[in-house]
Backbone as CSV, one residue per row, in Angstrom:
resi,resn,N_x,N_y,N_z,CA_x,CA_y,CA_z,C_x,C_y,C_z
1,MET,-25.996,-66.462,4.756,-27.030,-65.600,6.242,-27.658,-64.917,5.007
2,LEU,-28.149,-63.986,4.184,-28.830,-63.443,3.377,-30.001,-64.247,3.743
3,GLY,-29.766,-65.703,3.412,-31.315,-66.560,3.193,-32.157,-66.770,4.564
4,PHE,-31.242,-66.434,5.545,-31.709,-67.073,7.260,-32.253,-65.803,7.542
5,PHE,-32.079,-64.604,7.039,-32.689,-63.200,7.950,-33.447,-63.063,6.177
6,ARG,-33.825,-63.509,5.361,-34.653,-63.356,4.260,-34.300,-61.726,4.003
7,ALA,-33.056,-61.698,3.279,-32.296,-59.930,3.036,-31.704,-60.093,1.859
8,GLU,-31.523,-59.482,1.246,-30.710,-59.049,-0.016,-29.527,-58.330,-0.038
9,ASN,-29.437,-57.373,1.165,-28.048,-57.018,1.949,-27.644,-56.996,3.192
10,VAL,-26.894,-55.955,3.824,-26.829,-56.008,4.941,-27.690,-54.880,5.588
11,ASP,-28.052,-54.515,4.770,-28.854,-53.016,5.662,-30.047,-54.211,5.949
12,GLN,-30.864,-54.727,5.350,-32.029,-56.271,5.657,-31.720,-56.880,6.552
13,ILE,-30.550,-57.527,6.763,-30.084,-58.384,7.714,-30.584,-57.692,9.266
14,ARG,-29.904,-56.464,9.078,-30.358,-55.506,10.548,-31.671,-55.173,10.786
15,GLU,-32.364,-55.042,9.474,-33.600,-54.480,9.716,-34.675,-56.323,10.012
16,ASN,-34.250,-56.608,9.625,-34.782,-58.140,10.191,-34.296,-59.193,10.836
17,ALA,-33.214,-58.668,11.523,-32.547,-60.237,12.553,-33.219,-60.325,14.331
18,LYS,-33.967,-58.941,14.802,-34.667,-59.158,15.559,-36.159,-60.343,15.130
19,SER,-36.663,-59.640,14.426,-38.117,-60.233,13.938,-37.378,-62.147,13.599
20,ARG,-36.301,-62.222,13.181,-36.015,-63.816,12.758,-35.311,-64.595,13.905
21,TYR,-34.677,-63.634,14.837,-34.354,-64.312,15.983,-35.435,-64.907,17.048
22,LEU,-36.694,-64.332,17.362,-37.800,-64.462,17.706,-38.360,-65.374,16.727
23,GLU,-38.949,-65.826,15.867,-38.868,-66.330,14.719,-38.579,-67.540,15.247
24,HIS,-36.862,-68.017,15.008,-36.284,-68.889,14.962,-36.271,-69.499,16.706
25,TYR,-36.895,-68.699,18.062,-36.854,-69.295,18.811,-38.155,-69.842,19.108
26,GLU,-39.386,-69.159,18.899,-40.533,-69.241,19.135,-40.479,-71.195,17.953
27,THR,-39.944,-71.569,17.420,-39.674,-72.084,16.180,-38.986,-73.739,16.910
28,ILE,-38.177,-72.995,17.329,-37.540,-74.148,18.428,-37.603,-74.425,19.889
29,ARG,-38.713,-73.365,20.024,-39.925,-73.657,21.437,-41.163,-74.904,21.018
30,ARG,-41.681,-74.286,20.059,-42.746,-75.502,19.379,-42.640,-76.722,19.291
31,ILE,-41.152,-77.193,18.311,-41.130,-78.782,17.898,-40.050,-79.430,19.217
32,VAL,-39.441,-78.122,20.087,-39.038,-79.346,20.873,-39.917,-79.373,21.904
33,PRO,-40.268,-81.083,22.614,-40.745,-81.160,23.235,-40.360,-80.134,24.878
34,LYS,-41.183,-79.835,25.801,-40.553,-79.311,26.866,-40.138,-79.463,27.679
35,GLU,-40.178,-81.118,27.912,-38.896,-82.125,28.733,-37.695,-82.134,28.402
36,LYS,-37.924,-81.860,27.319,-36.058,-81.903,26.418,-35.573,-80.082,26.417
37,LEU,-36.465,-78.979,26.407,-35.543,-77.700,26.468,-35.716,-77.140,27.626
38,LEU,-34.439,-76.332,27.790,-34.026,-75.482,28.838,-33.767,-74.263,28.221
39,ASN,-35.270,-73.061,29.049,-34.936,-71.808,28.390,-33.838,-71.512,29.703
40,PHE,-32.713,-71.008,28.975,-31.800,-70.520,30.641,-30.957,-69.397,30.330
41,LYS,-30.549,-68.289,31.508,-30.130,-67.572,31.477,-28.926,-67.454,32.139
42,LEU,-28.525,-67.257,31.636,-26.505,-67.306,32.684,-26.722,-66.481,33.757
43,THR,-27.719,-65.241,34.068,-27.700,-65.029,35.530,-28.513,-66.406,36.314
44,ASP,-29.347,-66.921,35.848,-29.264,-67.969,36.399,-28.815,-69.195,37.599
45,GLY,-27.482,-68.470,36.802,-26.244,-70.093,37.450,-26.216,-71.413,37.789
46,TRP,-25.704,-72.055,38.157,-25.621,-73.227,38.403,-27.153,-74.080,38.292
47,GLY,-28.369,-73.735,39.186,-29.646,-74.472,39.556,-29.930,-74.652,38.975
48,PRO,-30.736,-74.109,38.221,-31.161,-74.283,36.548,-30.577,-75.821,35.876
49,LEU,-29.741,-75.032,35.186,-28.833,-75.846,34.606,-28.744,-77.241,35.378
50,CYS,-28.310,-77.790,36.032,-27.970,-78.658,36.781,-28.823,-79.873,36.805
51,THR,-30.351,-79.232,37.610,-31.019,-79.874,37.686,-31.614,-80.939,36.298
52,PHE,-31.935,-79.586,35.100,-31.917,-79.702,33.827,-31.418,-80.901,33.752
53,LEU,-29.304,-81.482,33.054,-28.942,-81.998,32.901,-28.779,-83.165,34.376
54,GLY,-29.585,-83.527,35.868,-29.851,-84.248,36.438,-28.133,-84.919,36.714
55,LYS,-27.941,-83.284,37.184,-26.279,-83.191,38.083,-26.171,-82.154,38.990
56,GLU,-24.898,-82.619,39.634,-25.139,-81.816,41.155,-24.586,-80.066,41.425
57,ILE,-25.337,-79.757,41.584,-24.136,-78.351,41.709,-22.795,-78.453,42.354
58,PRO,-21.852,-77.966,41.776,-20.651,-77.590,41.436,-20.693,-76.679,42.550
59,ASP,-18.934,-77.302,43.491,-18.818,-76.127,44.348,-17.716,-74.726,44.421
60,THR,-17.924,-74.561,42.570,-17.609,-73.118,42.442,-18.223,-72.504,41.543
61,ASP,-17.726,-71.200,41.381,-19.265,-70.373,40.964,-19.385,-70.506,39.405
62,PHE,-20.461,-70.153,39.394,-20.701,-70.131,38.239,-19.959,-68.869,37.248
63,PRO,-19.315,-69.686,35.893,-18.048,-68.734,35.348,-19.088,-67.926,34.597
64,TRP,-19.856,-67.233,35.032,-20.568,-66.097,34.327,-19.841,-64.612,34.481
65,VAL,-19.513,-64.372,33.096,-18.654,-62.366,32.701,-19.664,-61.781,32.168
66,ASN,-18.956,-60.541,31.870,-19.964,-59.558,31.553,-19.189,-59.439,29.967
67,GLU,-19.829,-59.980,29.379,-19.091,-59.938,28.380,-19.045,-58.769,27.129
68,THR,-20.257,-58.357,27.256,-19.431,-56.834,26.797,-18.247,-56.389,27.344
69,LYS,-18.269,-56.295,28.933,-17.195,-55.705,28.919,-15.960,-56.377,28.498
70,ALA,-15.893,-57.791,29.055,-14.530,-58.826,28.708,-14.163,-58.543,26.949
71,LEU,-15.575,-58.183,26.458,-15.015,-58.149,24.679,-14.156,-56.464,24.727
72,GLN,-15.039,-55.692,25.297,-13.936,-54.302,24.969,-12.741,-54.103,25.809
73,GLU,-12.606,-54.702,26.439,-11.364,-54.874,27.539,-10.112,-55.439,26.199
74,LYS,-10.669,-56.731,25.520,-10.110,-57.396,24.939,-9.497,-56.546,23.516
75,ILE,-10.719,-55.361,22.849,-10.318,-54.741,21.880,-9.129,-53.917,22.433
76,LYS,-9.503,-53.119,23.558,-8.813,-52.374,23.831,-7.029,-52.899,24.292
77,MET,-6.988,-54.047,24.045,-5.337,-54.632,24.490,-5.378,-54.854,22.798
78,VAL,-5.923,-55.215,22.206,-5.516,-55.337,20.671,-5.263,-54.290,19.909
79,GLN,-5.851,-53.381,20.350,-5.640,-52.069,19.592,-4.279,-51.791,20.103
80,GLY,-3.845,-51.354,21.490,-3.122,-51.190,21.905,-1.808,-51.911,21.595
81,GLN,-2.106,-53.463,21.275,-0.669,-53.962,20.643,-0.474,-53.539,19.083
82,MET,-1.975,-53.583,18.236,-1.424,-53.155,16.890,-1.093,-51.394,16.799
83,MET,-1.263,-50.723,17.871,-0.465,-49.369,17.658,1.255,-49.430,18.270
84,MET,1.609,-50.592,18.795,3.141,-50.403,19.265,4.010,-51.337,18.093
85,LYS,3.062,-52.174,17.366,4.148,-52.959,16.485,3.356,-51.913,15.152
86,ALA,2.823,-50.558,15.105,3.081,-49.776,14.017,3.827,-48.704,14.341
87,THR,3.875,-47.670,15.965,4.649,-47.206,15.951,6.305,-47.604,15.815
88,LYS,6.543,-48.944,16.076,7.849,-49.643,15.870,8.387,-49.898,14.560
89,LYS,7.281,-49.796,13.628,7.854,-49.886,12.432,7.922,-48.203,11.554
90,ILE,7.030,-47.151,11.825,7.158,-46.122,11.467,8.443,-45.020,11.874
91,VAL,8.501,-45.480,13.557,9.646,-44.100,13.889,10.615,-44.436,13.042
92,PRO,11.177,-45.447,12.883,12.530,-45.441,11.950,12.419,-44.866,10.307
93,ILE,11.034,-44.802,10.318,11.100,-44.342,8.949,10.832,-42.927,8.839
94,LEU,10.165,-42.290,9.647,9.697,-41.275,10.374,11.316,-39.882,10.453
95,SER,12.107,-40.963,11.444,12.929,-40.235,11.432,13.897,-39.898,10.751
96,GLY,14.296,-40.972,9.277,14.740,-40.817,8.759,14.897,-39.933,7.503
97,ALA,13.164,-39.681,7.625,12.747,-38.514,6.884,13.163,-37.454,7.096
98,VAL,12.753,-36.924,8.468,13.352,-35.795,9.145,14.828,-35.590,9.080
99,VAL,15.439,-36.676,9.147,16.826,-36.688,9.097,17.370,-36.037,7.739
100,LEU,16.567,-36.845,6.281,17.108,-36.477,5.147,16.727,-34.984,5.259
101,GLY,15.435,-34.811,5.429,14.678,-33.084,5.309,15.037,-31.910,6.257
102,VAL,16.274,-32.186,7.258,17.451,-31.663,7.825,18.672,-31.470,6.834
103,ALA,19.231,-32.204,6.868,19.987,-32.455,6.075,19.924,-31.679,4.659
104,TYR,19.034,-31.466,3.645,18.446,-31.301,2.734,18.496,-29.614,3.035
105,TYR,17.561,-29.242,4.127,17.288,-27.825,4.233,18.643,-27.098,4.425
106,LEU,19.707,-27.601,5.559,20.921,-27.050,5.673,21.541,-27.102,4.107
107,SER,21.828,-28.281,3.450,21.915,-28.348,2.091,21.948,-27.222,1.601
108,THR,20.962,-26.705,1.417,20.222,-25.678,0.244,20.299,-24.585,0.818
109,THR,20.305,-23.996,1.880,20.683,-22.935,3.074,21.909,-22.367,2.960
110,MET,22.959,-23.246,2.879,24.670,-22.809,3.200,25.469,-22.532,1.563
């Protein structure tokens, strides 16, 4: 990745990412014949894609989702699962430590 982004570290990748992205797509647009290139946005739906491929438009909705929202929901779900696993592992340990602490305290004060 460092080579593609003309970078020596992650900070330089971040600095160069947008210009390399634009440069890459300009190269693609320059070398691919116009009749074989589809500039497509998901919000365009089935129409341009099916026309480009020479296919009929399906009777189903275009499978476009808000990927940012879907990713955030997935992250929350995974984090919740991880917290439950951590809780199940740590509660018995903490409970044992509390019991030992109380037992020690009672044994030294009596």
